[in-house]
KOLMIKOL-369635 format. One record per residue (C-alpha): residue number from 1; residue in three letters; z negated, x, y. Coordinates in pm, whole numbers, always signed. Each point is the difference from the previous one (the first is absolute). Layout:
REM KOLMIKOL-369635
REC_NUM_ALA_Z_X_Y
...
//
This chain:
REM KOLMIKOL-369635
REC_1_UNK_-1274_+1070_+940
REC_2_UNK_+253_-280_+63
REC_3_UNK_+131_-123_+325
REC_4_UNK_+305_-98_+200
REC_5_UNK_+21_+408_+100
REC_6_UNK_-71_+106_-385
REC_7_UNK_+243_+23_-267
REC_8_UNK_-37_-183_-362
REC_9_UNK_-310_+61_-142
REC_10_UNK_-50_-23_-410
REC_11_UNK_-183_-333_-49
REC_12_UNK_-286_+177_-192
REC_13_UNK_-63_+236_+270
REC_14_UNK_-3_-315_+220
REC_15_UNK_-235_-216_-215
REC_16_UNK_-213_+323_-5
REC_17_UNK_-10_+13_+416
REC_18_UNK_-52_-361_-3
REC_19_UNK_-308_+22_-261
REC_20_UNK_-146_+288_+217
REC_21_UNK_+41_-212_+338
REC_22_UNK_-120_-272_-149
REC_23_UNK_-327_+120_-146
REC_24_UNK_-57_+194_+353
REC_25_UNK_+22_-322_+191
REC_26_UNK_-236_-154_-241
REC_27_UNK_-272_+270_+50
REC_28_UNK_+52_+6_+349
REC_29_UNK_-51_-363_+4
REC_30_UNK_-301_+8_-196
REC_31_UNK_-139_+288_+172
REC_32_UNK_-15_-181_+332
REC_33_UNK_-305_-219_+73
REC_34_UNK_+133_-353_+63
REC_35_UNK_-163_-312_+193
REC_36_UNK_-50_-330_-165
REC_37_UNK_-80_+94_-340
REC_38_UNK_+159_+64_-365
REC_39_UNK_+160_-333_+3
REC_40_UNK_+170_+21_+330
REC_41_UNK_+118_+347_-82
REC_42_UNK_+138_-91_-316
REC_43_UNK_+267_-227_+177
REC_44_UNK_+130_+292_+202
REC_45_UNK_-26_+243_-308
REC_46_UNK_+244_-219_-174
REC_47_UNK_+212_-70_+307
REC_48_UNK_+52_+394_+11
REC_49_UNK_+81_+23_-350
REC_50_UNK_+281_-261_+41
REC_51_UNK_+100_+163_+293
REC_52_UNK_+32_+338_-166
REC_53_UNK_+178_-145_-313
REC_54_UNK_+254_-172_+242
REC_55_UNK_+62_+342_+190
REC_56_UNK_+30_+176_-313
REC_57_UNK_+257_-249_-149
REC_58_UNK_+235_+19_+331
REC_59_UNK_-36_+401_-73
REC_60_UNK_+137_-43_-349
REC_61_UNK_+271_-230_+101
REC_62_UNK_+119_+259_+294
REC_63_UNK_-38_+277_-257
REC_64_UNK_+234_-134_-219
REC_65_UNK_+226_-108_+252
REC_66_UNK_+16_+370_+41
REC_67_UNK_+101_+85_-335
REC_68_UNK_+343_+102_+47
REC_69_UNK_+100_+34_-361
REC_70_UNK_-132_-353_-75
REC_71_UNK_+226_-113_+277
REC_72_UNK_+301_+150_-145
REC_73_UNK_-52_-54_-387
REC_74_UNK_+222_-304_-21
REC_75_UNK_+309_+159_+151
REC_76_UNK_-67_+288_-201
REC_77_UNK_-22_-166_-341
REC_78_UNK_+328_-184_+119
REC_79_UNK_+172_+309_+107
REC_80_UNK_-121_+163_-332
REC_81_UNK_+145_-266_-217
REC_82_UNK_+327_+9_+215
REC_83_UNK_+23_+335_-93
REC_84_UNK_-40_-6_-347
REC_85_UNK_+226_-298_-42
REC_86_UNK_+269_+187_+209
REC_87_UNK_-48_+309_-246
REC_88_UNK_+28_-198_-309
REC_89_UNK_+271_-197_+98
REC_90_UNK_+188_+303_+135
REC_91_UNK_-34_+167_-344
REC_92_UNK_+55_-300_-207
REC_93_UNK_+342_-53_+220
REC_94_UNK_+101_+368_-64
REC_95_UNK_-44_-34_-388
REC_96_UNK_+220_-314_-11
REC_97_UNK_-312_-274_-50
REC_98_UNK_+124_-214_+274
REC_99_UNK_-190_-290_-190
REC_100_UNK_-311_+195_+57
REC_101_UNK_+85_+47_+362
REC_102_UNK_+69_-366_+73
REC_103_UNK_-298_-76_-148
REC_104_UNK_-212_+258_+185
REC_105_UNK_+165_-108_+327
REC_106_UNK_-185_-360_+34
REC_107_UNK_-339_+185_+4
REC_108_UNK_+132_+247_+259
REC_109_UNK_+125_-255_+231
REC_110_UNK_-324_-207_-46
REC_111_UNK_-214_+326_+95
REC_112_UNK_+226_+30_+289
REC_113_UNK_-43_-342_+145
REC_114_UNK_-346_-6_-74
REC_115_UNK_-49_+314_+204
REC_116_UNK_+199_-124_+300
REC_117_UNK_-178_-315_-46
REC_118_UNK_-340_+153_+53
REC_119_UNK_+105_+234_+266
REC_120_UNK_+121_-280_+182
REC_121_UNK_-291_-224_-47
REC_122_UNK_-251_+273_+94
REC_123_UNK_+200_+64_+297
REC_124_UNK_+16_-335_+129
REC_125_UNK_-319_-112_-118
REC_126_UNK_+151_-282_-162
REC_127_UNK_-109_-191_-327
REC_128_UNK_-273_+249_-108
REC_129_UNK_-84_-190_-292
REC_130_UNK_+347_+120_-112
REC_131_UNK_-67_+340_+123
REC_132_UNK_-319_+5_-181
REC_133_UNK_+145_-140_-328
REC_134_UNK_+254_+316_+16
REC_135_UNK_-313_+223_+46
REC_136_UNK_-158_-133_-327
REC_137_UNK_+320_+61_-209
REC_138_UNK_+44_+346_+138
REC_139_UNK_-380_+23_-108
REC_140_UNK_+80_-138_-332
REC_141_UNK_+301_+231_-56
REC_142_UNK_-239_+314_+86
REC_143_UNK_-266_-123_-241
REC_144_UNK_+227_-38_-288
REC_145_UNK_+173_+310_+69
REC_146_UNK_-295_+180_+42
REC_147_UNK_-137_-88_-382
//
């Protein structure tokens, strides 16, 4: 279902596949006779469960990294903001409301600088906490607009 050669998978499908594989592995483990008794086998059962959970978490992270829409969400949000501010300032300048234009130029340039800062930080890998803060800001904008 998920792997290095596979494309992005819906997280619900990935979770369903993990549950099926997890239950199949436990059934296989419990279906085999073991030496040393139940207390000895319980140690290996817990080890199997923890390894399966760890592998599932690694697959979830790898799958999340493949989500192209999530990777381009922040620049798309800021590009849309730039476009909206550009159109509104153009219309207000055409009408003759230069005070509105001047007021909207500040958030326009702030969005532009934020976009270029995010691109630079993600390209160079510097200051990941700042890039994460910009991502969080874009998520907040999407949440507020979606309401």
